[in-house]
C-alpha positions, -999 to +999 in steps of 0.1 A: -308-312-831-275-305-849-242-316-834-233-280-826-267-275-809-262-307-789-227-297-778-239-263-766-269-278-748-248-305-732-221-280-721-247-258-705-261-288-686-226-298-674-219-263-663-253-262-645-244-294-626-212-278-615-230-247-604-257-267-586-231-287-567-213-255-557-246-240-545-255-268-521-238-272-488-219-305-495-184-319-495-188-332-531-156-326-551-161-318-588-134-325-613-137-321-650-117-332-680-134-321-713-169-336-714-163-359-685-172-347-650-165-367-619-183-361-586-165-375-556-182-378-522-163-378-489-164-416-486-147-420-520-179-429-539-179-414-574-205-404-599-194-398-635-215-375-658-205-371-694-218-361-728-220-385-756-221-365-789-227-395-812-258-405-793-268-369-784-271-380-748-257-372-713-247-403-694-245-407-657-228-437-641-228-445-604-225-476-582-263-480-586-261-482-623-258-462-656-284-439-671-287-422-704-305-388-708-318-372-740-330-337-744-368-336-749-370-299-757-374-288-721-353-311-699-328-340-700-349-371-695-338-407-688-344-427-719-358-456-699-380-441-672-383-404-681-367-392-649-352-357-651-314-356-649-310-331-619-337-350-599-320-383-606-286-370-598-300-355-565-313-390-556-281-407-564-259-382-545-283-383-515-282-421-514-244-423-517-237-395-492-264-404-466-277-368-465-302-350-487-287-332-518-311-313-539-299-299-572-319-277-594-313-272-630-315-235-633-311-230-670-297-264-680-300-257-717 
């Protein structure tokens, strides 16, 4: 994938995360500065999602740890365990917030 293709793909994924958060009934605050998105839960917990152009990955960092996701042609997959980005983000936000949060990718590319 070229750098331009990656940047377009990553931007679509970040916008899809914003839309998915807005679509669920939650009190998660989304702030964004360039390619860095911060999701803040009511208790002050934060999850940071950002694109890493040199690595062609999307990174997610939370209290539970950091994960790197690479595009496999159909989804953003964790480079260690193959988990899909939106499913993993749903699990992290649910665990932090104490209530189920289910995000769907829509068209995350």
